[in-house]
N, C-alpha and C positions, 0 to 999 in steps of 0.2 A: 607417249603413253606413260613414261616413267614420271614426266612432270604432272601429269593429270593424277597419277596414283599418289604422289607426294602431296598434291593439293587436296586430294581427297582426306588423306591421313591428317592433314592439318586441320581441316574442317572438323572432322570427328573429334580431334583433341581439343579444339575450341569449344565445341558443344559440351564435353565432359566438363570442362572448366567451368563454364557458365552454369550448368545445372548442379554442379557440385558446391556452389556458393563462393568459389575462389575468385570470381570475377569483380566482386563487391570491391569498391575502393576503400571501404571501412570494414573492420571486424566487429563483431558482437561485443567483445571485451572493451573495444576503443569506445563504442557507443555507451556502454555502461559506465565507463570512466567519465565521459563527458556529462552524463546525467548526474553522476555523483558531484561533479564540478558545478553543475547548474543548481544544485540544492543549497539552500541557505546555510551559511557558516554560524553555528552557535554551540555554545557549551551547555547552556540552559535556555528553556523556552516557557513563556507563558501564554496561553490562548484562551478566549472567550468565544464559544461557538454555540451554535443551534443544531440539534438533530431534529429533522423533522420526517415524520414516517407517513407515507402516502401510499394509499390503496391503488388497485390496478386501473381504476377509473380516473385517477388524478386527484382524488379528493384527500385532504389532510386529515390524517387520524389523530395525531398529536404532534404538538411542538414542545421540545425539551431544551432547556438551556444547560450549557456545560461549561465547567472550568478545567482546563487541561494544562498539565506541566509536563516537561520531559527534559532530560539531559543526556548528553552524548559521553559515553565512556569508551574510547578507542572507536572500534567498528560497530559497537551495540548502543542500542538507545533504550533507555529506562523511561517509562512514563506512569503518570497518575491522573486519572480523570474522575470528575465528580459531577453529578447532576444536581442542579441548583433548583430546577422546577421542571414540571409541576409537582404537587405534593405527593403523587403516587410514585415518584421515583426520586424524590429529594434526599440527598444524603448518600445514595448508592455511589460507591467509589470503587474504582478499578485500578489495581496495582499490577503493571506489566514489567517484569524485571528482565533486563538484558535481551531484549527481543523475543520474548516468550520462554525464557529459561524457566521462570516461575511466574504465575499468574494468580492474583488473589482478588477476590470480589468480596466487599463488605456492604451489607445491607442492614441499616439501622434496626430494623424489626427483630433480626436475629442477634445483633450486638456482638457478633463474632465473626471475622474474616474466614472466608472459605477458599481453599486452594482449588483452582481449576486443574483437574486431572487431565493427563494427555488424552484420554479417550472422550473427554467432553470439550476439547478445544474447537471442534467444529460446529457446536451448538450456537444458537443465536444469542447474541449478546443483548439482554434486555428487550427481546421482542422486535429488535432491528433486523436488518438484512445482512448485517456484518456479524461474523462469527468471532469467538475469541481468537481463533486462528488469523483471520483476516486482519486484526489489530496488531498482529505481531510481524506480519510479513514485510520484508524489505527486499524487492526483487534486484536491488542493486547490490547486494552483499555477495560477492564472488565465492566466499566461503560457504555459503548456504545454497547458492544456485547456480546453475550453469545455462548459458544463453547460446542461441544459434540465430544468426539473422538468416531469415527464409524469404523475405521479400522487400523490395525497395520501390516506392512511388516517387512522384515529384515532391511530395510534401512530408513523408514519413518513412521510417524504417519500421519494418514489423519482425519483432523477435519471438522465438519460441523459447520459453524458459521451463526448467524443470527443476524442482527442488531436490537436494541432496539428502534430505530427511525422508526416510522410507515411510514415516508414520504420517506424512502430511496427506490432507484430504484430497488435494488437487493433483491430477496426473499430468496436467499440462497448464501452463499460463501463456497467453499471447499478449505481448506489449506492443502498442502502436505509438512509436516515438516520434515526436515532432522534430523535423531535421533542422529547423532553425535554432530553436531553444533548448532541445534535448530534454524533454520531459515526456512522461507516458500520458498522451491525451486520453487513451482509452486502455483498459485492461480487461481480457477475457479469462475467466477461470473455468476449467474443464474438471468434470468429474466423471470417471468411467467413459471417457470418449464424448461426453455430451456437455454442451455449454450450460454451466451452472449459473453464474453471475457475471455481470457486466458492470465495470467501474469506469466512470467518465469524469475527467478534471475539466471543471469549467471556470469562467471567470478568473483566468489566471493573471496574476500579478508578477511582473518582471521589473527588477530594479535596475539602477544604472549600472551594476556590475554583472547584469545578466543572470542573476539569482531569481529562480522561479519558485512562486508560492501559489498553488491553486486555492482560490477563496471559496470554491464550491466544489464538492465531491458527490456524485450521485451514484449509489449503488442499487443496482436492479436485480432481482431474482428473474432469471431468464424464464423460468417455468411458470411462475404464478403472476409477474408483471408488478409485483409489489416493490416499492422503492424506499430508500433511505437516503435523505439529503443532509449533508453536513455543510454548514454555512459558517465560514470563519467571519467573526466580527471584529476581533483585535487580536495582534500578536506582539509580544514583547521578546527581545532576545537578551540573552546573558544577563538574566536578573540574579540576584543574591537569593540563594536557599540555604537553609542549615544542612549540614553535612549528612543528617541522619532523616532528612525530608522524605526520601523514597523508601519508607519502611512500613512494616505491618502496623506499627504504632500509630502513624500519622493517618491511617485509614479511618480510625475512631474519633479523631479530632473534629470537633464542630465547625472549626474555622481552619481553613488550609493556610492562610496568609493574613 
């Protein structure tokens, strides 16, 4: 009887370990570290891409060309993006400083950059399914997000992520991480417990060093079915940029380079 009782205690302990998540062979932090390692290494970047707005029936509403620049400063990324076409958005430029610390939008018609206030960061960026906040998020930044491994399948790790910023719009973020190449194949964003947006990384490019670059990103509004597709056409790394390139003054320049 004593042996049976000990066996029963052992089984209970094993169940507790499994359901507490301690039985996973890898931790959430280790997965995040591997995701950071799989991201391309660069100090500066230039990309030409398309933003395609698609209605719930799959019909293309508008196709926009964009020019994007970014640079890494320690753990922070600063970026500048400008619409090149069509005429209705040409010249509109967004400056995102240090992962959303400051965001400025320049619209040629008004001739003056406007700072996006914290209360406005959840608003749509130029009619797309991306908000200003979405453009600033980096789920791999441990200083800003905490992660927990909640499930593991044969092909992916599923992480539950929470922002450490109390002013964020999302109360929960779910990452579906590829187990082979360690990138988020899908991201689910939740507001007030309900699924708000779905982001999918498609047509992924993996170089000889295992660095991962999604060439297509699709953002879907979970309620309306409206989608925004970002298609990467070309990327250059470690390009030379003036020291004052990522500044408010640059926003007004007719040519960025």
